[in-house]
C-alpha positions in Angstrom: 24.7 -66.3 -124.9 27.7 -67.5 -123.6 28.9 -64.0 -122.6 25.5 -63.8 -120.7 25.6 -66.9 -119.0 29.1 -65.7 -117.5 27.8 -62.6 -116.2 25.1 -63.9 -115.0 27.1 -66.9 -112.8 29.6 -63.3 -111.9 26.4 -61.8 -110.7 25.9 -64.7 -108.2 29.3 -64.7 -107.1 28.7 -61.1 -106.4 26.0 -62.3 -104.5 27.9 -63.8 -102.5 30.4 -61.6 -101.4 27.9 -59.4 -100.7 26.9 -62.0 -97.8 30.2 -62.0 -96.8 30.7 -58.2 -96.6 27.4 -58.0 -94.5 28.5 -61.0 -92.4 31.9 -59.3 -91.6 31.1 -55.5 -91.9 33.2 -55.3 -94.8 32.3 -52.5 -97.3 30.5 -53.4 -100.5 32.1 -50.9 -102.7 35.6 -52.5 -102.0 34.8 -56.1 -102.3 33.7 -55.2 -105.7 37.0 -53.2 -107.0 38.6 -56.6 -105.2 35.9 -58.8 -107.3 36.8 -56.2 -110.9 40.7 -57.2 -110.3 39.8 -61.2 -109.5 38.0 -61.4 -112.7 40.4 -59.9 -114.9 43.3 -62.4 -114.1 41.0 -65.6 -114.2 41.8 -67.2 -117.4 39.5 -67.9 -120.1 37.0 -65.4 -119.7 35.7 -63.4 -122.7 36.7 -59.4 -123.4 33.5 -58.0 -123.3 33.4 -54.1 -125.1 30.6 -52.4 -123.8 29.3 -49.7 -125.8 30.5 -46.0 -124.6 27.0 -44.5 -126.0 25.0 -47.0 -123.7 27.5 -46.2 -120.2 26.3 -43.4 -119.2 22.8 -43.9 -120.5 22.5 -47.6 -118.2 24.5 -46.6 -115.0 24.5 -43.0 -114.7 20.6 -41.8 -114.4 19.5 -44.7 -112.2 22.3 -44.4 -109.7 22.3 -40.7 -109.1 18.5 -40.5 -108.6 18.9 -43.3 -106.3 21.1 -41.3 -104.0 19.3 -38.0 -104.4 15.8 -39.6 -103.3 17.9 -40.5 -100.1 19.4 -37.4 -99.7 17.3 -35.0 -97.4 16.3 -31.5 -99.1 16.4 -29.5 -96.0 20.1 -30.7 -94.6 21.2 -29.9 -98.6 19.9 -26.6 -98.7 21.8 -26.4 -95.3 24.5 -27.2 -96.4 24.5 -25.8 -99.8 27.5 -23.4 -99.1 30.3 -26.6 -98.6 28.5 -28.4 -100.8 28.8 -26.0 -103.8 32.7 -25.2 -103.2 33.1 -29.1 -103.0 31.2 -29.7 -106.1 32.6 -27.0 -108.1 35.9 -25.6 -106.9 37.5 -28.7 -105.6 36.1 -30.6 -109.1 38.3 -28.0 -111.4 41.0 -27.7 -109.1 41.2 -31.7 -108.6 41.0 -31.4 -112.8 43.7 -28.8 -112.9 46.1 -30.8 -110.7 45.7 -33.9 -111.9 45.9 -32.5 -115.8 49.7 -31.2 -114.7 50.8 -33.9 -112.9 49.9 -36.3 -116.1 51.1 -34.1 -118.5 54.5 -33.6 -116.9 54.7 -37.4 -116.2 53.3 -39.0 -119.2 55.9 -38.6 -122.3 53.5 -37.4 -125.5 50.3 -36.8 -123.1 48.7 -33.7 -124.5 47.0 -31.2 -122.6 43.7 -31.9 -123.8 44.0 -35.9 -122.6 45.4 -35.1 -119.3 42.6 -32.4 -118.6 40.0 -35.4 -119.7 42.0 -37.6 -117.2 41.4 -34.9 -114.4 38.1 -34.5 -115.5 37.4 -38.5 -115.2 38.8 -38.8 -111.4 38.1 -35.8 -109.8 34.2 -36.6 -108.9 33.9 -38.4 -105.5 31.2 -41.1 -105.7 27.5 -40.6 -104.2 27.4 -44.3 -103.8 30.8 -45.1 -102.5 30.3 -42.5 -99.7 27.2 -43.5 -98.6 28.2 -47.1 -97.9 31.6 -46.1 -96.6 30.5 -43.6 -93.9 27.6 -45.6 -92.9 27.7 -46.9 -89.4 30.8 -44.9 -88.5 28.6 -42.2 -86.4 29.6 -39.3 -88.9 27.6 -35.9 -87.3 24.9 -35.6 -89.9 26.2 -32.3 -91.4 29.4 -33.7 -92.3 27.4 -37.0 -94.1 25.2 -34.4 -95.7 28.1 -32.6 -97.5 29.9 -35.7 -98.4 26.5 -36.9 -99.9 25.4 -33.7 -101.2 29.0 -33.0 -102.9 29.0 -36.1 -104.7 25.6 -35.4 -106.3 26.4 -32.4 -107.7 30.0 -32.4 -108.4 29.1 -35.1 -111.6 27.7 -32.6 -113.3 31.1 -30.3 -112.8 32.9 -33.0 -113.5 31.2 -34.5 -116.6 31.2 -31.0 -118.0 35.0 -30.5 -117.9 34.8 -34.1 -119.0 32.9 -33.2 -122.3 34.8 -30.2 -122.9 37.8 -31.8 -122.5 36.6 -34.7 -124.9 35.3 -32.1 -127.2 39.0 -30.4 -127.7 40.1 -33.8 -128.3 37.6 -35.3 -131.2 36.9 -31.7 -132.6 40.3 -30.0 -132.1 38.9 -26.6 -130.5 38.4 -25.4 -127.2 37.1 -21.4 -126.3 37.5 -21.0 -122.7 35.0 -18.2 -122.6 32.6 -19.5 -124.6 33.0 -23.1 -122.0 32.4 -20.8 -118.8 29.3 -19.0 -120.5 27.6 -22.9 -121.2 29.1 -24.1 -118.1 26.6 -21.6 -116.4 24.0 -21.7 -119.2 24.5 -26.2 -118.9 23.6 -26.0 -114.9 21.0 -23.7 -114.5 18.7 -25.2 -117.9 19.8 -28.7 -116.7 18.3 -27.8 -113.0 15.4 -26.1 -114.8 14.4 -29.1 -116.9 14.5 -31.4 -113.8 12.3 -29.6 -111.9 9.8 -29.1 -114.7 10.0 -32.6 -115.4 9.8 -33.4 -111.4 6.2 -31.4 -111.1 5.1 -33.1 -114.2 5.7 -36.7 -112.7 4.4 -35.0 -109.3 1.3 -34.3 -110.7 0.7 -37.7 -112.9 0.9 -39.6 -110.0 -0.9 -37.5 -107.5 -3.8 -37.6 -110.0 -3.7 -40.4 -112.4 -1.5 -42.8 -110.9 -3.4 -45.2 -108.4 -1.4 -49.0 -108.4 1.7 -49.8 -107.0 3.2 -51.4 -110.0 2.5 -48.3 -112.3 4.1 -46.2 -109.6 7.1 -48.0 -109.1 7.6 -48.4 -112.7 7.3 -44.9 -113.5 10.0 -44.2 -110.7 12.3 -46.2 -112.8 11.3 -44.6 -115.9 11.8 -40.6 -114.1 15.8 -40.3 -113.9 15.9 -41.7 -117.6 13.7 -39.3 -119.2 14.9 -36.5 -117.0 18.8 -37.5 -118.3 18.1 -37.6 -122.0 15.5 -34.8 -122.2 18.2 -32.4 -120.6 21.2 -34.5 -122.5 19.2 -33.9 -125.9 19.0 -30.2 -125.5 22.8 -30.2 -124.3 22.4 -29.1 -120.8 23.8 -31.1 -117.6 21.7 -34.4 -117.6 23.4 -35.3 -114.0 21.9 -31.9 -112.5 18.6 -32.9 -114.3 18.4 -36.2 -112.5 19.7 -34.9 -109.2 16.7 -32.0 -109.4 14.2 -34.2 -110.0 14.9 -37.0 -107.5 15.2 -34.4 -104.6 12.1 -32.5 -106.0 9.9 -35.8 -106.0 11.9 -37.7 -103.0 10.9 -34.5 -100.7 7.1 -34.8 -102.1 7.1 -38.9 -102.1 4.8 -38.9 -98.8 1.9 -36.9 -100.7 2.3 -38.7 -104.2 3.6 -42.8 -103.1 0.9 -44.7 -101.7 2.0 -47.6 -98.5 2.1 -49.7 -101.2 4.1 -47.8 -103.3 7.0 -47.1 -100.8 7.5 -50.4 -99.6 7.7 -51.6 -103.2 9.7 -49.0 -104.6 11.8 -49.0 -101.8 13.0 -52.9 -102.3 13.0 -52.6 -106.0 15.3 -49.9 -105.9 18.1 -51.3 -103.2 18.1 -54.7 -105.2 18.6 -52.8 -108.8 21.3 -50.2 -107.4 22.8 -53.3 -105.6 23.0 -55.2 -109.2 23.9 -51.8 -111.4 27.1 -51.8 -109.1 27.8 -55.0 -109.1 27.2 -55.3 -113.0 29.5 -52.2 -113.6 33.2 -54.0 -111.8 32.1 -57.4 -113.3 32.5 -55.6 -116.7 35.6 -53.5 -116.1 36.5 -56.8 -114.7 36.3 -58.6 -118.2 37.3 -55.6 -120.3 40.6 -54.9 -117.7 42.7 -57.7 -119.3 42.1 -56.1 -122.9 43.2 -52.6 -121.3 46.2 -54.2 -119.9 47.2 -55.5 -123.2 46.4 -51.7 -124.8 49.1 -50.6 -122.3 51.6 -53.4 -122.8 53.6 -50.6 -124.4 54.1 -49.1 -121.5 57.1 -50.7 -119.0 55.6 -52.0 -115.5 57.6 -49.7 -113.7 55.8 -46.4 -115.7 52.4 -47.9 -114.9 52.8 -48.3 -111.4 54.3 -45.3 -110.9 51.5 -43.1 -113.5 48.9 -44.6 -111.3 50.4 -44.1 -107.6 51.2 -40.5 -108.8 47.7 -39.5 -110.3 46.1 -41.0 -107.1 48.2 -39.3 -104.6 47.7 -36.1 -106.3 43.7 -36.9 -106.4 44.1 -37.2 -102.1 46.2 -34.9 -101.7 44.8 -32.0 -103.3 41.5 -32.6 -101.1 43.2 -31.8 -97.9 44.8 -28.8 -99.6 41.3 -27.8 -100.4 39.5 -28.2 -97.6 41.3 -25.8 -95.1 41.0 -22.8 -97.0 37.6 -23.7 -98.2 36.1 -24.4 -94.5 38.2 -21.5 -92.8 37.9 -18.4 -95.4 34.0 -18.4 -95.0 34.3 -18.2 -91.0 36.7 -15.6 -91.1 34.6 -13.7 -93.2 31.5 -14.0 -91.9 30.6 -13.6 -88.6 27.3 -15.3 -88.8 28.5 -18.3 -90.2 31.1 -18.4 -87.2 28.5 -18.3 -84.9 25.6 -20.8 -86.3 27.6 -23.5 -87.7 29.5 -25.1 -84.7 32.9 -26.3 -86.2 35.5 -29.0 -85.5 39.0 -29.1 -87.3 38.6 -33.2 -87.0 35.6 -33.4 -89.5 37.8 -31.6 -92.1 40.5 -34.7 -91.9 36.7 -36.6 -92.4 36.2 -34.7 -95.1 39.4 -35.1 -96.8 39.3 -38.8 -95.7 36.2 -39.3 -97.8 36.9 -38.8 -101.4 36.2 -42.2 -102.6 35.9 -42.7 -106.0 33.7 -45.3 -107.5 31.3 -45.9 -110.4 30.6 -42.8 -111.9 34.7 -42.3 -112.7 34.5 -45.7 -113.8 31.5 -45.1 -116.4 32.8 -42.0 -118.0 36.2 -43.8 -118.4 34.2 -46.6 -120.3 32.2 -44.2 -122.2 35.1 -42.9 -124.2 34.6 -43.3 -127.5 36.7 -46.3 -129.2 37.5 -44.2 -132.2 38.0 -40.2 -133.3 35.5 -38.7 -136.0 38.6 -39.9 -138.9 38.7 -43.2 -137.6 42.1 -43.6 -135.9 41.8 -45.3 -132.8 41.1 -42.5 -129.3 44.6 -41.5 -128.3 45.5 -43.7 -124.8 41.9 -44.7 -124.2 43.1 -48.1 -122.3 46.2 -45.8 -120.6 42.8 -43.5 -119.4 40.9 -46.3 -118.3 44.1 -47.7 -116.4 44.7 -44.9 -114.5 40.9 -44.5 -113.7 40.9 -48.0 -112.1 43.9 -47.2 -109.8 42.2 -44.1 -108.2 38.9 -46.0 -107.9 41.2 -48.8 -106.1 43.8 -46.4 -104.4 40.6 -44.2 -102.7 38.0 -47.0 -102.0 40.4 -49.3 -100.5 42.9 -47.0 -99.1 40.8 -44.7 -97.4 38.0 -46.6 -97.6 39.5 -49.1 -95.4 41.4 -47.0 -93.2 38.4 -44.1 -92.2 37.0 -46.2 -89.4 40.7 -46.4 -87.8 41.2 -42.3 -88.0 37.7 -41.4 -87.1 38.7 -43.9 -83.9 42.0 -42.3 -83.3 40.8 -38.9 -83.4 38.1 -39.8 -80.9 35.5 -38.3 -82.6 32.0 -38.2 -80.6 29.3 -40.8 -82.5 26.6 -39.2 -83.3 23.1 -41.4 -82.8 20.3 -40.6 -84.7 18.2 -42.6 -82.4 18.1 -40.0 -79.7 16.3 -37.7 -82.6 14.1 -40.5 -83.5 12.9 -40.8 -79.7 12.0 -37.1 -79.7 10.3 -37.4 -83.2 8.1 -40.5 -82.1 7.5 -39.0 -78.7 6.1 -35.6 -80.6 3.8 -37.6 -82.9 2.3 -40.0 -80.5 1.5 -37.3 -78.0 -0.2 -34.9 -81.1 -2.1 -38.2 -82.3 -3.1 -38.9 -78.2 -4.3 -34.6 -78.0 -6.5 -35.5 -81.7 -8.2 -38.1 -80.5 -9.3 -36.6 -77.5 -10.1 -33.3 -79.3 -11.6 -34.3 -82.8 -12.9 -38.3 -81.7 -14.8 -37.5 -78.3 -18.2 -38.8 -79.7 -17.2 -42.2 -80.6 -18.5 -45.1 -78.6 -17.0 -45.5 -75.8 -15.5 -48.8 -76.3 -14.2 -48.1 -80.1 -12.6 -44.2 -78.3 -11.3 -46.8 -75.5 -9.7 -49.2 -77.8 -8.1 -46.5 -80.6 -7.3 -44.1 -77.5 -5.1 -47.5 -75.4 -3.2 -48.6 -78.5 -1.7 -45.1 -78.4 -1.3 -44.9 -74.8 0.6 -47.9 -75.1 2.9 -46.4 -77.8 3.6 -43.1 -75.5 4.3 -45.4 -72.2 6.7 -47.6 -73.7 8.5 -44.5 -75.1 8.5 -43.5 -71.7 9.9 -46.2 -70.3 12.7 -46.4 -72.9 16.4 -46.0 -72.0 17.6 -43.2 -73.6 20.6 -43.4 -75.5 23.9 -42.9 -73.5 24.8 -39.7 -75.6 21.3 -38.5 -75.8 22.4 -35.1 -74.0 25.8 -35.1 -75.8 27.5 -36.9 -73.0 29.2 -40.4 -73.2 31.0 -42.2 -76.0 28.9 -45.4 -76.7 26.1 -45.6 -79.0 22.3 -46.6 -77.9 21.6 -50.3 -77.0 18.1 -50.9 -77.8 14.5 -48.9 -77.7 11.7 -51.4 -76.0 13.1 -54.4 -77.8 12.0 -57.0 -75.6 8.2 -55.8 -76.2 8.8 -55.8 -80.0 10.2 -59.2 -80.1 7.6 -60.6 -78.2 5.4 -59.6 -80.6 7.4 -60.5 -83.8 7.6 -63.9 -81.9 4.1 -64.0 -81.9 3.5 -63.1 -85.7 5.9 -66.4 -86.2 3.6 -68.5 -84.4 0.5 -67.5 -86.4 3.0 -67.7 -89.7 3.8 -71.2 -88.8 0.0 -72.0 -88.2 -1.5 -70.9 -91.5 1.2 -72.2 -93.0 0.4 -75.6 -91.5 -3.4 -75.2 -92.8 -1.8 -74.8 -96.1 0.1 -78.2 -95.9 -3.1 -80.0 -95.2 -4.7 -78.3 -98.0 -6.9 -76.1 -95.4 -6.7 -72.8 -97.4 -6.3 -71.7 -100.6 -3.1 -70.4 -102.4 -4.7 -66.4 -102.6 -5.9 -66.7 -98.8 -2.3 -67.8 -97.9 -0.4 -65.1 -99.8 -2.9 -62.4 -98.1 -2.4 -63.7 -95.0 1.5 -64.0 -94.8 1.8 -60.5 -96.9 0.1 -58.9 -93.7 2.1 -61.0 -91.5 5.3 -59.8 -93.3 4.3 -55.4 -93.7 3.4 -56.2 -89.5 6.7 -57.7 -89.2 8.3 -55.1 -91.1 7.0 -52.3 -89.2 7.9 -53.9 -85.6 11.9 -54.7 -87.2 12.2 -51.0 -87.7 11.3 -50.7 -83.8 14.4 -52.7 -83.4 18.1 -51.8 -82.7 21.3 -53.9 -82.6 23.4 -52.9 -79.5 
């Protein structure tokens, strides 16, 4: 109970840091890492040991599912080649390079343990990549590759992790068998994910009609996909990602508007808490981990942490040039159809932030071998993993905006795309009204058509973004903010009036909450039209 109270208080502290992060535009994943360090040096806090068996099950499925749900399938499919090269080739290349460096530097470290370290730190983190690159004006293709790589590379990284772990615990490793099993695990994991996705699609569409039940199912689905695939020794990570991409692509067909609003909010909060919780647990274990490596000198620990982190960063830059250039040299179609900017190679190289997945993999290491002896170098492996996360998140994450600014990369504005989509949708809706609803009563037809004509006229008077036609270097200011703000102000007037009635006993709680919800939903819709300049 005492430990639970401490964790709850730390979550309150994490929320406060989140407030400061939003206020001062400081990436939240970096705040979490620094928070973990601070927790580790606070005297008197208990050392909490989390069961390795539950680390993956608690943290990995929901975090991966959330990232997959927010990934565009069309964009993902369009960038499948660079995503695959990074998610498979780069992961194994990084695993090998880190293993060689660790084996050469750390005396007494066996090859299986060295490869285990490489497998743990090789996959970048999807949540970290999304958080760090948000608002930097990167092109959609670069963001898609970064996020897609972070989704898929967890599978290849964790496959390497499992085989290295098997070599340590069972003492055997056959490379040809591992290669065959790797492809079987990938294909079967994807198949299980798609099959479960289709089943859940049918369940949502034909049987579920209550928003609470629908949102609950979205929470259970990633755990079901992960556990089902892992039960048959296939890739649980790819099962979760496949299910997420499949259902996200069809979410407009299976979820009601109430479910989508509720699910978005609940998932945002849950992922926020999960990210904070794992770094709090890291902080509470870090002191114990440091006690477990007190046999090494401070100089050795600093050298090893810096060296492994350096290899992780440099290997990514070594890989990115041939991976990007060779396909263009070998295929005229790729060279013609895919725009190329060498500055994006630098951004991709700089975007390899590690995060929760690597930490979860390190914490999930068994405490003991099958014979009962302690797992060799467990504390050292967790320490090195934390060093890589710290150096990549803080070092690369904080300098990425500066790098983008120095390279003078043209900011991409999604608002221009939004303008065109809004314009097309409203125009086609007006055409539908004129073609199919002409037999309505004149007054009703006039009222409904006027609503969409107002939208259309507002769009025509919108000040387009400065880089709408690919020129200029500034992001857009706002889109019909004045009209929208007036409507929001009037909603606040309505809200004040109903609240005054409530305080005087002029309305019941049920009526108050219903009207409040209507006003909240309307204000949410209008707020989507508002943009910060």
